[in-house]
N, C-alpha and C positions, 0 to 999 in steps of 0.2 A: 717725101712728104714735105709739105711746105711747113713754115712755121705756122703762118696764118691761119690754117687749116687745123691745126692743132687745138685742143681744147685746156683752157689755163687750170694749172693743178691750185685745187683749195684745200684747205686743211681740215682733217676730219674733226678738229678741235679748235673750237674758235679760241682766236689769242688772248682776248680778253679774259676768258675764263679760265686760262691757265695758272696765273697766281692760285687763284682759291682753289683749284684741283690740287696744286701742289701741297696747299698747306695741309687741306681735307687728308690726303694720301698720306702726308708723313704723320700728320698728328693720329690718324685711326692707325698706322703701322706702329708708332710710339707707344699705344695703348698695348696692341697684340704682344710686344716685346717682353713688358714686364709681368704682363699674364703667363708667359712661356717660362720664365726664370721662377716666376713666384710658386708655379705650379711643379716644376723640378725640385725647387727645395722642400717645399713642405709635402710631397707626397715619397713614400718608401717604396722601395724596389718591388714590394707585392701589389703597390694599389695603383701604379703607374700603367697607362694605358700607351702604346707605341703609336697608335693612329689617333689619339688624340692629341699626343707630342706634335706628330708629324704635321696636322692640321693647324695647330697654333702655329706652330714655326712656320709654315708654308705661306699661310696668310700674312704675318708680320714680315716675311722677306719679300713678298710679291708687293706689297702695299707699300713698304720702304724703296722698293727697286722702281717704282712708278713714281714716286714722289719726287724721288733724284733726280729719274729722267725729265718730269717736267720742270723741276728746278732749275736742269741745266740748259733747257731752253730759252 
């Protein structure tokens, strides 16, 4: 296959939006992280819910990970 016959690769994310996307993802991730810590400190072992803990920590982790990923671009 010749190079001229290939289609040019375009990024799925517009490069002009990457800085904004980075800041938004990191900011939201930094809001979920203290929420998780406050939830752990203020709840007793009888009122804790493992599913809520996993959901909050997973959201914080994913948002922070994608924020750092876009920061490295």
